[in-house]
Residue frames as a rotation matrix with the C-alpha (Angstrom) as fourth column:
UNK 1
0.949 -0.316 -0.005 112.06
0.056 0.182 -0.982 114.53
0.311 0.931 0.190 114.05
UNK 2
0.479 -0.863 -0.163 115.87
0.618 0.199 0.761 113.73
-0.624 -0.465 0.628 114.56
UNK 3
0.929 -0.266 0.257 117.99
0.017 -0.664 -0.748 116.60
0.370 0.699 -0.612 113.44
UNK 4
0.309 -0.898 -0.315 121.82
0.929 0.213 0.303 116.58
-0.205 -0.386 0.900 113.53
UNK 5
0.958 0.014 0.285 123.18
0.046 -0.993 -0.105 119.93
0.282 0.114 -0.953 114.27
UNK 6
0.266 -0.881 -0.392 126.84
0.937 0.141 0.320 120.85
-0.226 -0.452 0.863 114.72
UNK 7
0.994 0.110 -0.003 128.34
0.110 -0.991 -0.077 124.24
-0.011 0.076 -0.997 115.20
UNK 8
0.064 -0.997 0.040 131.65
0.973 0.053 -0.224 125.58
0.221 0.053 0.974 114.37
UNK 9
0.936 0.232 -0.266 132.54
0.330 -0.841 0.428 128.54
-0.124 -0.488 -0.864 116.46
UNK 10
0.142 -0.951 0.274 135.50
0.872 -0.010 -0.489 130.72
0.468 0.308 0.828 115.43
UNK 11
0.951 0.019 -0.309 137.27
0.202 -0.795 0.572 133.31
-0.234 -0.607 -0.760 117.58
UNK 12
0.404 -0.827 0.391 140.07
0.530 -0.137 -0.837 135.32
0.746 0.545 0.383 116.73
UNK 13
0.888 -0.175 -0.425 142.38
0.364 -0.297 0.883 136.22
-0.280 -0.939 -0.200 119.63
UNK 14
0.187 -0.820 0.541 145.01
0.707 -0.270 -0.654 138.73
0.682 0.505 0.529 118.73
UNK 15
-0.204 -0.280 -0.938 146.91
0.886 -0.461 -0.055 140.90
-0.417 -0.842 0.342 121.25
UNK 16
-0.295 0.144 0.945 145.36
0.514 -0.809 0.284 144.17
0.805 0.569 0.164 121.04
UNK 17
-0.861 -0.047 0.507 144.16
-0.344 -0.680 -0.647 146.99
0.375 -0.731 0.569 123.24
UNK 18
-0.866 0.499 0.035 141.42
0.300 0.574 -0.762 146.18
-0.400 -0.649 -0.647 125.67
UNK 19
-0.287 0.793 -0.537 138.88
-0.528 -0.599 -0.602 148.15
-0.800 0.111 0.590 123.82
UNK 20
-0.233 0.191 -0.954 138.93
-0.939 0.209 0.272 145.58
0.251 0.959 0.131 121.02
UNK 21
-0.905 -0.134 0.404 138.18
-0.315 0.848 -0.426 142.53
-0.286 -0.513 -0.810 123.41
UNK 22
-0.066 0.951 0.302 134.50
-0.056 0.298 -0.953 142.42
-0.996 -0.080 0.034 122.24
UNK 23
-0.055 0.135 -0.989 135.33
-0.970 -0.244 0.021 142.25
-0.238 0.960 0.144 118.47
UNK 24
-0.902 -0.300 0.309 134.20
-0.209 0.932 0.294 138.69
-0.377 0.201 -0.904 118.07
UNK 25
-0.057 0.919 -0.389 131.43
-0.998 -0.068 -0.014 137.03
-0.039 0.387 0.921 116.16
UNK 26
-0.301 -0.054 0.952 130.01
-0.256 0.966 -0.026 133.46
-0.919 -0.251 -0.305 115.99
UNK 27
-0.353 0.237 -0.905 129.68
-0.910 0.137 0.391 131.37
0.217 0.962 0.167 112.78
UNK 28
-0.201 0.286 0.937 127.40
-0.494 0.797 -0.348 128.40
-0.846 -0.533 -0.019 112.88
UNK 29
-0.670 -0.113 -0.733 127.27
-0.700 0.425 0.574 125.44
0.247 0.898 -0.364 110.34
UNK 30
-0.276 0.765 0.582 124.04
-0.554 0.368 -0.747 123.52
-0.785 -0.529 0.322 110.27
UNK 31
-0.517 0.180 -0.836 122.64
-0.775 0.315 0.548 120.74
0.362 0.932 -0.023 108.11
UNK 32
0.268 0.683 0.679 120.55
-0.761 0.582 -0.286 117.56
-0.591 -0.441 0.676 108.14
UNK 33
-0.738 -0.455 -0.498 121.68
-0.661 0.634 0.400 114.11
0.133 0.625 -0.769 107.04
UNK 34
0.223 0.964 0.145 118.90
-0.937 0.253 -0.242 111.95
-0.270 -0.082 0.959 105.90
UNK 35
-0.201 -0.248 0.948 118.72
0.007 0.967 0.254 108.19
-0.980 0.058 -0.192 105.26
UNK 36
-0.990 -0.141 0.019 118.45
-0.001 0.140 0.990 106.84
-0.142 0.980 -0.138 101.64
UNK 37
-0.515 0.841 -0.166 115.06
-0.850 -0.526 -0.027 107.79
-0.110 0.127 0.986 100.19
UNK 38
-0.618 0.458 0.639 112.23
0.259 0.886 -0.384 105.60
-0.742 -0.072 -0.666 100.51
UNK 39
-0.950 0.206 -0.234 110.18
-0.285 -0.269 0.920 105.29
0.127 0.941 0.314 97.25
UNK 40
-0.222 0.948 0.229 106.30
-0.138 0.202 -0.970 105.49
-0.965 -0.247 0.086 97.25
UNK 41
-0.932 0.104 -0.347 104.27
-0.349 -0.008 0.937 104.24
0.094 0.995 0.044 94.42
UNK 42
-0.160 0.971 0.177 100.44
-0.635 0.037 -0.772 103.78
-0.756 -0.236 0.611 93.65
UNK 43
-0.472 0.042 0.880 99.08
0.441 0.876 0.195 100.84
-0.763 0.480 -0.432 91.64
UNK 44
0.461 0.686 0.563 96.98
0.856 -0.176 -0.486 103.31
-0.234 0.706 -0.668 89.55
UNK 45
-0.379 -0.750 0.542 99.72
0.824 -0.540 -0.171 105.86
0.421 0.382 0.823 89.29
UNK 46
-0.767 0.100 -0.634 97.77
0.458 -0.606 -0.650 108.08
-0.449 -0.789 0.419 91.78
UNK 47
-0.845 0.523 -0.110 94.95
-0.475 -0.642 0.601 108.93
0.244 0.561 0.791 89.34
UNK 48
-0.679 0.729 0.085 91.49
0.421 0.482 -0.768 108.59
-0.602 -0.486 -0.634 90.70
UNK 49
-0.958 0.267 -0.100 89.18
-0.220 -0.472 0.853 109.00
0.181 0.840 0.512 87.73
UNK 50
-0.494 0.855 0.159 85.44
0.074 0.223 -0.972 109.38
-0.866 -0.468 -0.173 88.31
UNK 51
-0.678 0.265 0.685 84.68
0.733 0.170 0.659 110.07
0.058 0.949 -0.310 84.64
UNK 52
-0.749 0.441 0.494 81.64
-0.234 -0.874 0.426 112.22
0.620 0.203 0.758 83.85
UNK 53
-0.779 0.505 -0.371 79.01
0.559 0.294 -0.775 112.75
-0.282 -0.812 -0.511 86.53
UNK 54
-0.297 0.670 0.680 75.65
0.583 -0.437 0.685 114.05
0.756 0.601 -0.261 85.40
UNK 55
-0.845 -0.057 0.531 74.32
-0.256 -0.829 -0.497 117.04
0.469 -0.557 0.686 87.18
UNK 56
0.153 0.987 -0.042 71.22
-0.605 0.127 0.786 115.23
0.781 -0.095 0.617 87.94
UNK 57
0.209 -0.239 -0.948 73.22
0.503 0.858 -0.106 112.99
0.839 -0.455 0.300 90.18
UNK 58
-0.862 -0.501 0.079 73.93
0.215 -0.502 -0.838 115.88
0.460 -0.705 0.540 92.61
UNK 59
-0.003 0.786 -0.619 71.71
1.000 -0.003 -0.009 116.56
-0.009 -0.619 -0.786 95.41
UNK 60
0.234 0.114 0.965 70.47
0.498 -0.867 -0.018 120.22
0.835 0.485 -0.260 95.11
UNK 61
0.613 0.063 0.788 70.95
-0.436 -0.804 0.404 121.16
0.659 -0.591 -0.465 98.73
UNK 62
0.770 -0.450 0.452 73.31
-0.292 0.380 0.877 118.63
-0.567 -0.808 0.161 100.31
UNK 63
-0.284 -0.912 -0.296 76.85
-0.914 0.164 0.372 117.26
-0.290 0.376 -0.880 99.38
UNK 64
0.873 0.440 -0.208 76.75
-0.487 0.801 -0.349 114.23
0.013 0.406 0.914 97.17
UNK 65
0.221 -0.811 0.542 79.29
-0.666 0.281 0.691 111.47
-0.713 -0.514 -0.478 98.02
UNK 66
0.856 -0.081 -0.511 81.26
-0.362 0.613 -0.702 109.32
0.370 0.786 0.496 95.49
UNK 67
0.529 -0.640 0.558 83.82
-0.448 0.348 0.824 106.71
-0.721 -0.685 -0.103 96.64
UNK 68
0.024 -0.623 -0.782 86.79
-0.991 0.091 -0.103 105.63
0.135 0.777 -0.615 94.35
UNK 69
0.858 -0.164 -0.487 88.07
0.121 0.985 -0.120 102.21
0.500 0.044 0.865 93.55
UNK 70
0.843 -0.534 0.062 90.92
-0.121 -0.075 0.990 101.36
-0.524 -0.842 -0.128 95.79
UNK 71
0.635 -0.747 -0.195 94.54
-0.249 0.042 -0.968 101.62
0.731 0.663 -0.159 94.91
UNK 72
0.810 -0.373 -0.453 97.44
0.582 0.609 0.539 99.95
0.075 -0.700 0.710 96.57
UNK 73
0.758 -0.587 0.286 100.20
-0.579 -0.806 -0.120 102.20
0.301 -0.075 -0.951 98.04
UNK 74
0.702 -0.646 -0.299 103.67
0.673 0.739 -0.017 100.58
0.232 -0.189 0.954 98.21
UNK 75
0.771 -0.582 0.260 106.69
-0.611 -0.791 0.040 102.15
0.183 -0.189 -0.965 100.01
UNK 76
0.809 -0.526 -0.264 110.10
0.535 0.844 -0.042 100.55
0.245 -0.107 0.963 99.75
UNK 77
0.733 -0.649 0.204 113.34
-0.671 -0.643 0.368 101.70
-0.108 -0.407 -0.907 101.68
UNK 78
0.353 -0.729 -0.586 116.75
-0.420 0.436 -0.796 100.35
0.836 0.527 -0.152 101.08
UNK 79
-0.749 -0.568 -0.341 117.25
0.135 0.373 -0.918 99.81
0.649 -0.733 -0.203 104.83
UNK 80
0.031 0.789 -0.614 114.83
0.969 0.127 0.212 99.70
0.245 -0.602 -0.760 107.91
UNK 81
-0.853 -0.193 0.485 113.70
0.228 -0.973 0.014 103.27
0.470 0.122 0.874 108.17
UNK 82
-0.266 0.805 -0.531 111.25
0.753 -0.171 -0.636 105.05
-0.603 -0.568 -0.560 110.56
UNK 83
-0.979 0.044 0.199 108.95
0.097 -0.759 0.644 107.19
0.179 0.650 0.739 108.45
UNK 84
-0.340 0.936 -0.092 105.52
0.568 0.126 -0.813 108.56
-0.750 -0.328 -0.575 108.28
UNK 85
-0.551 0.190 0.812 103.24
0.794 -0.178 0.581 110.26
0.255 0.965 -0.052 105.79
UNK 86
-0.361 0.508 -0.782 101.61
0.213 -0.771 -0.600 113.63
-0.908 -0.383 0.170 105.24
UNK 87
0.130 0.361 0.923 99.58
0.988 0.033 -0.152 115.15
-0.086 0.932 -0.353 102.54
UNK 88
-0.646 -0.253 -0.720 100.09
0.105 -0.964 0.244 118.45
-0.756 0.082 0.649 100.76
UNK 89
0.375 0.913 0.160 96.92
0.545 -0.077 -0.835 120.02
-0.750 0.400 -0.527 99.07
UNK 90
-0.712 -0.568 0.413 97.76
0.661 -0.344 0.667 121.21
-0.237 0.748 0.620 95.55
UNK 91
-0.301 0.725 0.619 94.34
0.413 -0.486 0.770 123.03
0.859 0.488 -0.154 95.60
UNK 92
-0.658 -0.116 -0.744 94.77
0.753 -0.127 -0.646 124.51
-0.019 -0.985 0.171 98.97
UNK 93
-0.871 0.265 -0.413 91.83
-0.094 -0.916 -0.390 126.77
-0.482 -0.301 0.823 100.00
UNK 94
-0.649 0.610 -0.455 89.32
-0.644 -0.121 0.756 125.22
0.406 0.783 0.471 97.56
UNK 95
-0.879 0.349 -0.326 87.71
0.419 0.891 -0.176 122.58
0.229 -0.291 -0.929 99.86
UNK 96
-0.334 0.864 0.377 83.95
-0.216 -0.459 0.862 123.20
0.918 0.206 0.340 100.02
UNK 97
0.837 0.541 -0.085 83.64
-0.149 0.374 0.916 121.23
0.527 -0.754 0.393 103.25
UNK 98
-0.176 -0.953 0.248 86.59
-0.575 -0.105 -0.811 121.83
0.799 -0.285 -0.530 105.54
UNK 99
0.868 0.427 -0.254 86.95
-0.086 0.633 0.770 118.99
0.489 -0.646 0.586 108.16
UNK 100
0.813 -0.582 0.022 89.61
0.011 0.053 0.999 119.73
-0.583 -0.811 0.050 110.78
UNK 101
0.067 -0.947 -0.314 93.04
-0.681 -0.273 0.679 118.65
-0.729 0.168 -0.663 109.32
UNK 102
-0.449 -0.248 0.858 92.12
0.187 0.913 0.362 116.09
-0.874 0.323 -0.364 106.70
UNK 103
0.590 0.807 0.043 90.22
0.283 -0.157 -0.946 117.85
-0.756 0.570 -0.321 103.85
UNK 104
-0.716 -0.698 0.035 91.52
0.331 -0.294 0.897 118.49
-0.615 0.654 0.441 100.21
UNK 105
-0.008 0.737 -0.676 89.95
-0.366 -0.631 -0.684 120.68
-0.930 0.242 0.275 97.69
UNK 106
0.055 0.230 0.972 88.61
0.717 0.668 -0.199 119.95
-0.695 0.707 -0.128 94.30
UNK 107
-0.784 -0.400 0.475 89.47
0.621 -0.510 0.595 123.19
0.005 0.762 0.648 92.70
UNK 108
-0.421 0.623 -0.659 87.25
0.067 -0.703 -0.708 126.18
-0.905 -0.341 0.254 91.62
UNK 109
-0.193 0.471 0.861 84.66
0.978 0.015 0.210 126.77
0.086 0.882 -0.463 88.99
UNK 110
0.203 0.151 0.967 85.08
0.196 -0.974 0.111 130.47
0.959 0.167 -0.227 88.70
UNK 111
-0.490 -0.373 0.788 84.71
-0.656 -0.438 -0.615 131.43
0.574 -0.818 -0.030 92.34
UNK 112
0.574 0.797 0.188 82.64
-0.769 0.446 0.458 128.39
0.281 -0.408 0.869 93.28
UNK 113
-0.443 -0.731 0.519 84.13
-0.854 0.521 0.005 125.62
-0.274 -0.441 -0.855 95.40
UNK 114
-0.239 0.404 -0.883 83.51
-0.727 0.528 0.438 122.38
0.644 0.747 0.167 93.70
UNK 115
0.778 0.543 -0.317 83.84
-0.199 0.691 0.695 120.10
0.596 -0.477 0.645 96.55
UNK 116
0.097 -0.738 0.668 86.08
-0.992 -0.016 0.126 118.19
-0.083 -0.675 -0.733 98.97
UNK 117
0.657 0.069 -0.751 87.79
-0.198 0.977 -0.084 114.84
0.728 0.204 0.655 99.21
UNK 118
0.518 -0.416 0.748 89.54
-0.792 0.096 0.602 112.77
-0.323 -0.904 -0.280 101.73
UNK 119
0.016 -0.515 -0.857 92.34
-0.573 0.698 -0.430 110.15
0.819 0.498 -0.284 101.16
UNK 120
0.656 0.382 0.651 91.49
-0.751 0.420 0.510 107.17
-0.079 -0.823 0.563 103.46
UNK 121
-0.563 -0.754 -0.337 93.98
-0.666 0.656 -0.354 104.45
0.488 0.025 -0.872 104.51
UNK 122
0.482 0.796 -0.365 91.98
-0.528 0.597 0.604 101.15
0.699 -0.098 0.708 105.01
UNK 123
0.272 -0.343 0.899 92.59
-0.880 0.290 0.377 98.91
-0.390 -0.893 -0.223 108.01
UNK 124
0.669 0.069 0.740 92.52
0.086 0.982 -0.170 95.86
-0.739 0.178 0.650 105.85
UNK 125
0.833 -0.380 0.401 95.36
0.474 0.120 -0.872 94.95
0.283 0.917 0.280 103.40
UNK 126
0.652 -0.618 0.440 97.96
-0.677 -0.735 -0.030 96.68
0.342 -0.278 -0.898 105.51
UNK 127
0.805 -0.507 -0.308 101.32
0.558 0.824 0.103 95.06
0.202 -0.254 0.946 105.79
UNK 128
0.658 -0.722 0.211 104.70
-0.750 -0.652 0.110 96.26
0.058 -0.231 -0.971 107.28
UNK 129
-0.450 -0.885 -0.123 107.75
-0.893 0.447 0.050 94.27
0.011 0.132 -0.991 106.14
UNK 130
-0.648 0.183 -0.739 105.20
-0.252 0.865 0.434 91.47
0.719 0.467 -0.514 105.21
UNK 131
-0.878 0.323 -0.352 103.53
0.468 0.431 -0.772 91.29
-0.098 -0.842 -0.530 108.63
UNK 132
-0.219 0.891 0.398 99.78
0.385 -0.296 0.874 91.91
0.897 0.345 -0.278 108.87
UNK 133
0.284 0.341 -0.896 100.08
0.949 0.037 0.314 92.65
0.140 -0.939 -0.313 112.45
UNK 134
-0.701 -0.586 0.407 100.28
0.592 -0.796 -0.128 96.49
0.398 0.151 0.905 112.02
UNK 135
0.153 0.625 -0.766 98.84
0.840 -0.491 -0.232 99.39
-0.521 -0.607 -0.600 113.92
UNK 136
-0.017 -0.124 0.992 98.11
0.682 -0.727 -0.079 102.78
0.731 0.676 0.097 112.40
UNK 137
-0.179 -0.211 -0.961 99.24
0.877 -0.476 -0.059 105.86
-0.445 -0.854 0.271 114.41
UNK 138
0.467 0.315 0.826 98.48
0.674 -0.732 -0.102 109.52
0.572 0.604 -0.554 114.14
UNK 139
-0.347 -0.529 -0.775 100.51
0.854 -0.520 -0.027 112.52
-0.389 -0.670 0.632 115.30
UNK 140
0.707 0.555 0.437 99.31
0.655 -0.748 -0.109 116.17
0.266 0.363 -0.893 115.34
UNK 141
0.900 -0.398 -0.180 102.59
-0.235 -0.789 0.567 117.56
-0.368 -0.468 -0.804 116.44
UNK 142
0.538 -0.678 -0.501 105.10
-0.773 -0.160 -0.614 116.51
0.336 0.717 -0.610 113.80
UNK 143
0.221 -0.475 -0.852 106.01
0.044 0.877 -0.478 113.21
0.974 0.068 0.215 115.34
UNK 144
-0.458 -0.456 0.763 106.60
-0.674 -0.381 -0.632 114.47
0.579 -0.804 -0.133 118.95
UNK 145
-0.657 0.300 0.692 103.70
-0.422 0.615 -0.666 112.20
-0.625 -0.729 -0.278 120.20
UNK 146
-0.826 0.241 -0.509 101.60
-0.346 0.496 0.796 109.47
0.444 0.834 -0.326 118.72
UNK 147
-0.380 0.688 0.618 98.12
-0.701 0.222 -0.678 108.00
-0.604 -0.691 0.398 119.10
UNK 148
-0.821 0.093 0.563 96.50
0.291 0.917 0.273 104.89
-0.491 0.388 -0.780 118.00
UNK 149
-0.614 0.659 -0.435 93.90
-0.761 -0.346 0.549 105.06
0.211 0.668 0.714 115.11
UNK 150
-0.721 0.277 0.635 90.93
-0.211 0.786 -0.582 102.99
-0.660 -0.553 -0.508 116.35
UNK 151
0.349 0.882 -0.318 88.62
-0.535 -0.092 -0.840 103.46
-0.770 0.463 0.439 113.26
UNK 152
0.479 0.013 0.878 88.45
0.526 0.797 -0.298 101.37
-0.703 0.604 0.375 110.14
UNK 153
0.578 -0.302 0.758 89.53
0.614 -0.450 -0.648 104.33
0.537 0.840 -0.075 107.97
UNK 154
0.205 -0.597 -0.776 92.46
0.693 -0.471 0.546 106.62
-0.692 -0.649 0.317 108.69
UNK 155
0.936 0.216 0.278 92.47
0.352 -0.618 -0.703 109.91
0.020 0.756 -0.654 106.75
UNK 156
-0.102 -0.969 0.225 95.78
0.917 -0.179 -0.356 111.25
0.385 0.170 0.907 105.31
UNK 157
0.177 0.100 -0.979 96.62
0.710 -0.702 0.056 114.42
-0.682 -0.705 -0.195 107.35
UNK 158
-0.083 -0.135 0.987 96.44
0.826 -0.563 -0.008 117.80
0.557 0.815 0.159 105.55
UNK 159
0.787 0.456 -0.416 97.29
0.617 -0.599 0.511 120.54
-0.016 -0.658 -0.753 107.98
UNK 160
0.868 -0.452 0.208 100.29
-0.337 -0.841 -0.424 122.37
0.366 0.298 -0.882 106.70
UNK 161
0.080 -0.975 -0.209 102.86
-0.539 0.134 -0.832 120.00
0.839 0.179 -0.515 108.03
UNK 162
-0.459 -0.281 0.843 102.30
-0.888 0.109 -0.448 118.97
0.034 -0.954 -0.299 111.67
UNK 163
0.470 0.719 0.513 99.94
-0.743 0.635 -0.209 116.03
-0.476 -0.283 0.832 111.02
UNK 164
-0.544 -0.660 -0.518 101.51
-0.807 0.581 0.107 112.69
0.230 0.477 -0.848 110.16
UNK 165
0.844 0.505 0.177 100.10
-0.531 0.832 0.159 109.02
-0.067 -0.228 0.971 109.85
UNK 166
-0.297 -0.954 0.021 102.58
-0.952 0.295 -0.077 106.39
0.067 -0.043 -0.997 110.94
UNK 167
0.630 0.433 -0.645 102.69
-0.443 0.882 0.160 102.45
0.638 0.185 0.747 111.08
UNK 168
-0.329 -0.731 0.598 104.13
-0.937 0.173 -0.304 100.30
0.119 -0.660 -0.741 113.71
UNK 169
-0.510 0.091 -0.855 104.04
-0.023 0.993 0.119 96.70
0.860 0.080 -0.504 114.72
UNK 170
0.580 0.814 -0.016 101.27
0.039 -0.007 0.999 95.82
0.814 -0.580 -0.036 117.25
UNK 171
0.591 -0.195 -0.783 102.35
0.784 0.368 0.499 96.84
0.191 -0.909 0.371 120.63
UNK 172
-0.620 -0.771 -0.148 104.44
0.777 -0.629 0.023 99.83
-0.111 -0.100 0.989 119.74
UNK 173
0.496 0.730 -0.470 103.21
0.687 -0.661 -0.302 103.27
-0.531 -0.173 -0.830 120.23
UNK 174
0.135 -0.504 -0.853 105.68
-0.476 -0.788 0.390 104.88
-0.869 0.354 -0.346 117.89
UNK 175
0.798 0.113 -0.593 106.24
-0.597 0.289 -0.748 104.19
0.087 0.951 0.298 114.06
UNK 176
0.567 -0.592 0.572 108.54
0.128 0.750 0.650 101.18
-0.813 -0.296 0.501 113.57
UNK 177
-0.280 -0.743 -0.608 111.64
-0.778 -0.195 0.597 101.05
-0.563 0.640 -0.524 111.35
UNK 178
0.446 0.432 0.784 110.75
0.184 0.813 -0.553 99.02
-0.876 0.391 0.283 108.15
UNK 179
-0.733 -0.680 0.011 111.83
0.062 -0.051 0.997 98.31
-0.677 0.732 0.080 104.74
UNK 180
-0.894 0.436 0.102 108.40
0.092 -0.043 0.995 98.12
0.438 0.899 -0.002 103.18
UNK 181
-0.611 0.791 -0.029 104.78
-0.109 -0.121 -0.987 99.19
-0.784 -0.600 0.161 103.62
UNK 182
-0.858 0.493 0.148 101.79
0.250 0.149 0.957 98.10
0.449 0.857 -0.251 101.62
UNK 183
-0.655 0.691 -0.306 98.46
0.085 -0.335 -0.938 99.78
-0.751 -0.640 0.161 102.24
UNK 184
-0.413 0.652 0.636 95.09
0.897 0.171 0.407 100.19
0.157 0.739 -0.655 100.52
UNK 185
-0.713 0.225 -0.664 93.84
0.172 -0.862 -0.478 103.67
-0.679 -0.455 0.576 100.11
UNK 186
-0.187 0.739 0.648 90.63
0.971 0.039 0.236 105.20
0.149 0.673 -0.724 98.51
UNK 187
-0.982 -0.060 0.177 89.26
0.058 -0.998 -0.017 108.61
0.178 -0.007 0.984 97.90
UNK 188
-0.249 0.899 -0.359 86.12
0.939 0.134 -0.317 109.67
-0.237 -0.416 -0.878 99.51
UNK 189
-0.925 -0.210 0.317 84.73
0.318 -0.885 0.341 112.57
0.209 0.416 0.885 97.49
UNK 190
-0.155 0.872 -0.465 82.07
0.796 -0.169 -0.581 114.99
-0.585 -0.460 -0.668 98.32
UNK 191
-0.591 -0.071 0.803 80.70
0.698 -0.544 0.465 117.21
0.404 0.836 0.371 95.55
UNK 192
-0.962 0.243 -0.128 79.00
-0.153 -0.860 -0.486 120.62
-0.228 -0.448 0.864 96.43
UNK 193
-0.131 0.984 0.125 75.24
0.377 0.166 -0.911 120.93
-0.917 -0.072 -0.392 96.53
UNK 194
-0.251 0.046 0.967 73.96
0.967 0.058 0.249 121.48
-0.044 0.997 -0.059 92.96
UNK 195
0.747 0.631 0.209 72.31
0.646 -0.764 0.001 124.74
0.160 0.134 -0.978 93.82
UNK 196
0.634 -0.568 -0.525 75.70
0.065 -0.636 0.769 126.15
-0.771 -0.522 -0.366 94.74
UNK 197
-0.454 -0.810 0.372 77.19
0.346 0.224 0.911 125.43
-0.821 0.542 0.179 91.34
UNK 198
0.147 0.480 -0.865 76.54
-0.785 -0.475 -0.398 126.91
-0.602 0.737 0.307 87.86
UNK 199
-0.231 -0.113 0.966 75.74
0.121 0.982 0.144 123.79
-0.965 0.150 -0.213 85.96
UNK 200
0.720 0.582 -0.377 75.09
-0.285 -0.248 -0.926 125.29
-0.632 0.774 -0.012 82.55
UNK 201
0.309 -0.782 -0.542 78.62
-0.791 0.106 -0.603 124.30
0.529 0.614 -0.585 81.52
UNK 202
0.554 -0.275 -0.786 80.80
0.416 0.909 -0.025 121.31
0.721 -0.313 0.618 82.42
UNK 203
0.738 -0.249 0.627 82.30
-0.654 -0.491 0.575 121.71
0.165 -0.835 -0.526 85.83
UNK 204
0.117 -0.776 -0.619 85.84
-0.278 0.573 -0.771 120.30
0.953 0.263 -0.149 86.17
UNK 205
0.999 -0.045 0.015 86.71
0.003 0.383 0.924 118.10
-0.047 -0.923 0.382 89.19
UNK 206
0.481 -0.854 0.198 90.31
-0.027 -0.240 -0.970 119.15
0.877 0.461 -0.139 89.67
UNK 207
0.953 -0.164 0.255 91.86
-0.244 0.085 0.966 117.67
-0.180 -0.983 0.041 92.80
UNK 208
0.476 -0.841 -0.258 95.59
0.005 0.296 -0.955 117.41
0.879 0.453 0.145 93.23
UNK 209
0.844 -0.240 0.479 97.73
-0.510 -0.089 0.855 116.39
-0.163 -0.967 -0.198 96.33
UNK 210
0.016 -0.911 -0.411 101.17
-0.535 0.340 -0.773 115.25
0.845 0.232 -0.482 97.10
UNK 211
0.992 0.129 -0.008 101.81
-0.051 0.449 0.892 112.42
0.118 -0.884 0.452 99.56
UNK 212
0.320 -0.904 0.282 105.03
-0.639 -0.426 -0.640 113.09
0.699 0.024 -0.714 101.28
UNK 213
0.575 -0.217 -0.789 107.33
0.616 0.749 0.243 110.58
0.538 -0.626 0.564 103.19
UNK 214
0.519 -0.430 0.738 108.70
-0.671 -0.741 0.040 112.23
0.530 -0.516 -0.673 106.35
UNK 215
0.035 -0.668 -0.743 111.72
0.289 0.719 -0.632 110.68
0.957 -0.192 0.218 108.02
UNK 216
0.859 0.434 0.272 111.61
-0.147 -0.299 0.943 110.36
0.490 -0.850 -0.193 111.76
């Protein structure tokens, strides 16, 4: 991440006895100037609705998978901007199936964990400034280094801040400056085994996350 720091150091020199020569202190003034904001939007307003799922559909001993319809994510910037994306789990600690740095929780039913979901960026339908020649990149160290994503699906990172997903024109190993990004995303949801949930009442599926644009 590029950070602009500047320091203002003030020293007061007044003729005084030698015993006062060490009476100095430093003042630092720091800040961060960011580009004009890039604006993200989702075609379905970010709501992935599964409706009512009958308890009979849950496997008693294994997780049951449900895949959402896809939504189109669009990000527009007023000028070419280098950016990446990260996820922030609004139900942190509730994932029933933690998978490294990419799981999000579905809330709690009493003390029972309802399940886990993943936000997947698809390889198809991806454009950067209108070009389909786009590579997906992944960073685990807040943008200090990047790796190509070789798989069809690329999960949105959720690891407390260091994980990022970026996008570049083919041939580049770092995110490219762009005015617009279009991508297809879907939610891959896994509900907890039926035997681990109290199913005498309705169990709410309550996932919430924030997709954050990080400027590089």
